[in-house]
C-alpha positions in Angstrom: 96.5 149.9 61.7 93.0 150.5 63.2 90.2 152.4 61.5 91.0 155.7 63.2 94.7 155.3 62.2 93.8 154.6 58.6 91.5 157.6 58.5 94.4 159.7 59.9 96.7 158.4 57.2 94.1 159.2 54.6 93.8 162.7 56.0 97.6 163.2 55.9 97.6 162.1 52.2 95.6 165.1 51.2 97.1 167.7 53.5 98.2 170.8 51.5 96.5 169.7 48.3 93.5 171.1 46.5 91.4 168.1 47.8 92.0 168.9 51.5 89.0 171.2 51.8 86.6 168.6 50.3 86.8 166.2 53.3 85.5 166.0 56.8 87.1 163.2 58.8 85.2 161.8 61.8 87.3 159.1 63.5 84.9 158.7 66.4 82.0 157.8 64.1 84.2 156.1 61.5 82.7 158.4 58.8 84.4 160.2 55.9 82.2 163.0 54.4 83.1 164.2 50.9 82.0 167.4 49.3 83.0 166.5 45.8 82.2 169.8 44.0 85.1 171.8 45.4 87.4 171.3 42.4 84.5 172.2 40.0 83.7 175.3 42.0 87.4 176.2 42.2 87.7 175.9 38.4 84.7 178.2 37.8 85.8 180.9 40.2 89.5 180.7 39.0 88.1 181.4 35.6 85.9 184.2 36.8 88.8 185.7 38.7 91.2 185.5 35.8 88.6 186.9 33.5 87.9 189.8 35.8 91.6 190.6 36.2 92.1 190.4 32.5 89.2 192.8 31.8 90.4 195.3 34.4 93.9 195.3 32.9 92.5 195.7 29.5 90.3 198.6 30.7 93.3 200.2 32.3 95.3 200.1 29.1 92.4 201.5 27.1 92.0 204.3 29.7 95.6 205.2 29.6 95.3 205.3 25.8 92.6 207.9 26.1 89.8 205.6 25.0 87.5 206.3 28.0 84.3 205.0 26.6 85.8 201.8 25.4 87.6 201.3 28.8 84.2 201.4 30.6 83.0 198.4 28.6 86.0 196.4 30.0 86.3 197.9 33.5 82.6 197.4 34.5 82.4 193.6 33.6 85.8 193.0 35.2 84.8 194.6 38.4 81.5 192.7 38.4 83.3 189.3 37.9 85.7 190.0 40.8 82.8 191.1 43.0 81.0 187.8 42.3 84.1 185.9 43.3 84.5 188.0 46.5 80.8 187.5 47.5 81.0 183.8 46.9 84.2 183.5 49.1 82.6 185.5 51.9 79.4 183.4 51.7 81.4 180.2 51.7 83.6 181.3 54.7 81.1 183.0 57.0 77.6 181.5 56.2 76.0 178.0 56.0 76.1 178.4 52.2 78.5 175.4 51.8 75.9 173.1 53.3 73.7 173.5 50.3 76.1 171.1 48.5 75.2 167.4 49.1 77.7 165.3 50.9 78.8 161.8 50.0 79.5 159.7 53.1 81.7 156.6 53.5 80.3 154.9 56.7 83.0 152.4 57.7 81.1 150.9 60.6 78.2 150.2 58.3 80.5 149.3 55.4 78.4 151.5 53.1 78.6 154.5 50.8 75.7 156.9 51.2 74.6 159.8 49.0 71.1 161.2 49.4 68.9 158.1 49.2 71.5 155.9 47.5 73.3 153.3 49.6 76.0 151.0 48.2 77.6 148.3 50.4 81.4 148.2 50.2 81.1 144.6 49.1 79.7 145.7 45.7 82.6 148.0 44.9 85.6 146.9 42.9 88.9 148.8 42.1 87.6 149.5 38.6 84.7 151.6 40.1 87.3 154.2 41.1 88.0 156.1 37.9 90.3 159.1 37.2 89.4 161.8 34.8 92.3 164.0 33.8 91.9 167.6 32.5 94.5 170.3 31.6 94.7 171.5 35.2 92.9 169.0 37.5 92.8 165.3 38.2 89.5 164.1 39.5 88.6 160.8 41.1 85.1 159.5 40.6 83.1 156.6 41.9 81.5 155.1 38.8 79.0 152.4 40.1 75.8 151.4 38.3 73.9 153.1 41.2 76.1 156.1 41.8 78.3 158.4 39.8 79.9 161.0 42.0 83.2 162.9 42.3 85.3 161.9 45.3 88.3 164.2 45.1 90.0 166.7 42.9 93.7 167.4 42.8 95.8 169.9 40.8 97.7 168.2 37.9 101.0 168.7 39.8 99.7 166.6 42.8 99.9 163.3 41.0 101.8 161.6 43.8 99.4 162.7 46.5 96.4 161.7 44.3 97.8 158.2 43.9 98.5 157.9 47.6 94.9 159.0 48.4 93.4 156.5 46.0 95.5 153.6 47.5 94.6 154.4 51.1 90.9 155.0 50.2 90.7 151.6 48.6 92.4 149.9 51.5 89.6 151.3 53.8 86.8 150.3 51.4 88.3 146.8 50.8 89.0 145.9 54.4 87.0 142.7 55.2 83.9 143.1 57.3 84.6 140.2 59.6 81.5 140.5 61.9 79.4 140.6 58.7 80.7 137.3 57.4 80.7 135.4 60.6 77.0 135.5 61.5 76.2 132.0 62.8 73.8 130.3 60.4 71.9 127.3 61.9 71.1 125.3 58.7 74.5 123.8 58.1 75.5 120.3 59.3 78.9 119.9 61.0 80.5 118.5 57.9 79.0 121.2 55.7 80.3 123.8 58.2 83.8 122.2 57.9 83.7 122.4 54.1 82.8 126.1 54.2 85.5 126.6 56.8 88.2 125.2 54.5 87.4 128.0 52.0 86.7 130.7 54.6 89.8 132.9 54.0 89.1 133.4 50.3 85.4 133.8 50.8 85.6 136.2 53.8 88.2 138.4 52.2 85.8 138.9 49.3 83.0 139.8 51.7 81.0 136.6 51.5 79.3 135.0 54.5 81.0 131.8 55.9 78.0 130.4 57.6 76.2 129.2 54.5 76.7 127.9 51.0 74.7 130.6 49.2 74.0 134.3 49.4 73.3 136.3 52.5 69.6 136.6 53.6 67.5 139.5 52.7 66.5 140.8 49.2 69.2 143.5 48.9 72.0 141.4 50.4 71.1 138.4 48.2 71.1 140.7 45.1 74.4 142.2 46.1 76.1 138.8 46.7 74.8 137.5 43.4 76.0 140.5 41.5 79.4 140.3 43.2 79.7 136.6 42.4 79.0 137.3 38.8 81.6 140.0 38.6 84.3 137.9 40.4 83.6 134.8 38.1 84.1 137.0 35.1 87.1 138.9 36.4 89.6 137.5 37.3 88.3 134.0 36.5 87.0 134.5 33.0 84.0 132.3 33.7 81.0 133.7 31.8 79.0 130.4 31.9 78.9 127.0 33.6 81.3 125.3 31.3 84.0 127.9 31.9 83.4 127.8 35.7 83.8 124.0 35.8 86.9 124.3 33.7 88.5 126.8 36.1 87.6 124.6 39.1 89.0 121.5 37.4 92.2 123.3 36.6 92.6 124.4 40.3 92.0 120.8 41.5 94.2 119.0 39.0 97.1 121.5 38.6 96.6 125.0 39.9 99.4 127.4 40.9 101.0 124.8 43.2 102.6 123.2 40.1 104.4 126.5 39.4 105.4 126.8 43.0 106.9 123.3 43.1 108.9 124.0 39.9 110.1 127.4 41.2 111.2 125.7 44.5 113.2 123.3 42.5 114.8 126.1 40.5 115.6 127.9 43.8 117.8 125.0 44.9 120.2 125.5 42.1 123.4 127.4 42.3 123.4 131.2 42.2 125.0 131.1 38.7 122.3 128.8 37.3 119.6 131.0 38.8 121.2 134.1 37.3 121.4 132.4 33.9 117.7 131.4 34.1 116.7 134.9 35.2 118.6 136.6 32.4 117.0 134.3 29.8 113.5 134.7 31.2 113.8 138.5 31.2 115.2 138.4 27.6 112.5 136.2 26.3 109.8 138.1 28.1 111.1 141.3 26.5 111.1 139.8 23.0 107.5 138.7 23.5 106.5 142.1 24.8 108.1 143.8 21.8 106.5 141.3 19.4 110.0 140.4 18.1 109.3 136.7 17.3 111.7 136.2 14.4 113.8 132.9 14.3 116.4 134.1 16.9 113.5 134.3 19.4 112.8 130.6 19.0 116.4 129.7 19.7 116.4 131.8 23.0 113.0 130.2 24.0 114.4 126.7 23.5 117.5 127.7 25.6 115.2 129.1 28.3 113.2 125.8 28.4 116.4 123.7 28.5 117.8 125.7 31.5 114.4 125.7 33.3 114.0 122.0 33.4 117.6 121.2 34.2 118.6 117.5 33.7 115.4 116.9 31.8 115.7 120.1 29.8 116.7 118.4 26.6 113.5 116.4 26.3 111.4 119.5 27.1 113.3 121.7 24.7 112.5 119.2 21.8 108.8 119.8 22.3 109.0 123.6 21.9 108.8 123.8 18.0 105.8 121.4 17.9 104.0 123.4 20.6 104.6 126.7 18.9 103.2 125.2 15.7 100.2 123.9 17.7 100.7 120.4 16.2 98.0 117.9 17.3 99.1 115.8 20.2 102.1 118.0 21.0 100.8 118.4 24.6 99.5 114.8 25.0 102.4 113.7 27.2 102.9 114.9 30.8 105.9 116.9 29.8 104.1 118.4 26.8 101.1 119.5 29.0 103.4 121.0 31.6 105.4 122.9 29.0 102.3 124.0 27.2 101.0 125.6 30.4 104.3 127.4 30.9 104.4 128.7 27.4 100.7 129.8 27.7 101.6 131.8 30.8 104.7 133.3 29.2 102.9 134.5 26.1 99.6 135.6 27.6 100.3 136.8 31.1 102.5 139.9 30.9 103.2 139.7 34.6 104.2 136.0 34.7 108.0 136.5 34.3 108.2 139.2 37.0 106.1 137.0 39.3 108.3 133.9 38.8 111.4 135.9 39.5 109.7 137.2 42.7 108.9 133.6 43.7 112.5 132.5 43.1 113.7 135.3 45.4 111.1 134.3 48.1 111.9 130.6 47.8 115.5 131.3 48.6 114.2 131.0 52.2 114.8 127.3 53.1 111.9 127.2 55.5 109.5 128.4 52.8 111.1 126.1 50.2 110.6 123.1 52.6 106.9 123.8 52.5 106.6 123.9 48.8 104.7 120.6 48.5 102.0 121.8 50.8 100.3 124.7 48.9 97.3 122.6 47.8 95.0 124.7 50.0 95.7 127.8 48.0 94.2 126.1 44.9 91.5 124.0 46.7 90.3 127.0 48.8 89.6 129.0 45.7 88.0 126.0 44.0 85.6 125.6 46.9 84.6 129.3 46.5 84.1 128.9 42.7 81.5 126.2 43.5 79.8 128.5 46.0 79.7 131.4 43.4 78.3 129.0 40.8 75.5 128.2 43.2 74.9 131.9 44.1 74.4 132.8 40.4 72.1 129.9 39.8 74.4 127.7 37.7 74.9 124.9 40.2 72.4 123.2 42.5 73.1 122.9 46.2 73.4 119.1 46.1 75.9 119.3 43.2 78.1 121.7 45.1 78.2 119.6 48.3 79.0 116.5 46.3 81.9 118.2 44.5 83.2 120.0 47.6 83.2 117.1 50.0 86.1 115.2 48.3 88.2 118.4 48.3 87.6 118.9 52.0 88.6 115.3 52.7 91.9 115.8 50.8 92.5 119.1 52.6 92.0 117.4 56.0 94.4 114.6 55.0 97.2 117.0 54.0 97.2 119.3 57.1 97.2 118.8 60.8 95.0 121.7 62.0 93.1 124.9 60.9 96.3 126.8 61.8 98.5 124.6 59.7 96.1 124.9 56.8 95.9 128.7 57.1 99.7 129.0 57.3 100.1 127.2 54.0 97.2 129.2 52.5 99.0 132.5 53.3 102.3 131.3 52.1 100.7 130.1 48.8 99.0 133.5 48.4 102.2 135.3 49.1 104.0 133.4 46.3 101.0 133.9 43.9 100.8 137.6 44.4 104.2 138.2 42.8 106.0 141.5 43.2 102.8 143.6 42.6 101.6 145.7 45.6 98.7 143.9 47.3 96.9 143.7 50.6 98.5 140.6 52.1 98.4 142.1 55.6 94.6 142.2 55.3 94.6 138.5 54.6 96.9 137.8 57.6 94.7 139.8 59.9 91.6 138.0 58.6 93.1 134.6 59.3 94.0 135.7 62.8 90.4 136.8 63.3 89.0 133.6 61.9 91.1 131.7 64.4 90.1 133.9 67.4 86.4 134.6 66.7 84.1 132.1 68.5 81.5 132.2 65.6 84.1 131.2 63.1 83.6 127.8 61.5 87.2 127.0 62.7 85.9 127.2 66.3 82.5 125.7 65.7 83.7 122.3 64.3 86.9 120.4 65.2 89.6 119.9 62.6 89.6 116.1 63.0 85.8 115.9 62.4 84.8 112.7 60.6 84.1 114.0 57.1 81.4 111.7 55.9 78.1 112.9 54.4 75.8 114.0 57.2 73.0 115.8 55.3 70.0 114.5 53.5 
């Protein structure tokens, strides 16, 4: 869907709601103007109007009761409140009075939010910067960024479905990759360096980072924005708050990563329907016990049975390791089987979405074509490891030389495993699809980005050949 189509869909999401009057959609200029005070104004004047009506009714009752002096004390303020409401509505409808309120603009061509003198690039925004505030009658969506706190939309409490649809479509517009912005052709990279950056281009570009350099974009504000975004992404989702944690995450991606889970799930997907159903039922049961914190002895028995079924013919040897791993005995994870099982148990206990994601992968891997490719998802892990090194350099933890030295062997391994940029990208997208689980996500954006990387002349995929000799060519 193009930008104009996405704006039309966003406009349709608020049709007939309280929020409808807050927006001005300009598809030609790719601008969305938001007057975020409408719900506040509506609340005040609903209060004034109800107060006026209440006072008038009270005055009428007092007048009928013969209490004329007391009735005047209610009728006069009531009439005044209703007059204020009427005057405001007439001014709002027939004069430029509404323009006194300051607009917030989402400028999609510039990939920027603008409010007065504040400008925030879309690349600095994260989903957690869109915050709901719920009251007794209204739901209000705010942008809460260090540089800007402003209401975006207000809905009645009964419009929860429309509010959720609006937030989803708005974030899709904000998060859409700015391909021209990340494909500017830098001249300081050697061919091999450009190849290395190209191998991690999908993950870098979809997060808004340039793919023509190792470090941040040029310019003081762009550099600061990239550095800030790199810090945020290292911390969440990677949990890397220092150099040691960053290197641990990169090492895990290179040595194991998610491809180990993909391979195990592909093996499970080859079993009979009855065996898969048994495993799925056990996985759901154990996951439910963990979620409910019901870890009494019967739980251990079900967990052992789950492990036995999961690993098939070798299930007995894996199952015997479960008690020692649960007790965290020294050396319990020293063997290859122990380390693999420890990783599975860690995910099961600490990632509340792991069971659902694995069941989703089993369903996807029922496709023989996808299952046949299950040994080729290294790029999903390596592509992200390459970006972790780049982020480490952007935040000042890693030197440029250290990054290139660590990234070059990964690039060589990637080149050895695939036959072309297209082949690599296909496996990257398949790996990402398996990783994303059953949760809603923007996979279509990634597919479109890969298509653009393949077609754009300034893309590193079109600036250096796939079969380039990957030997160090920088000083």
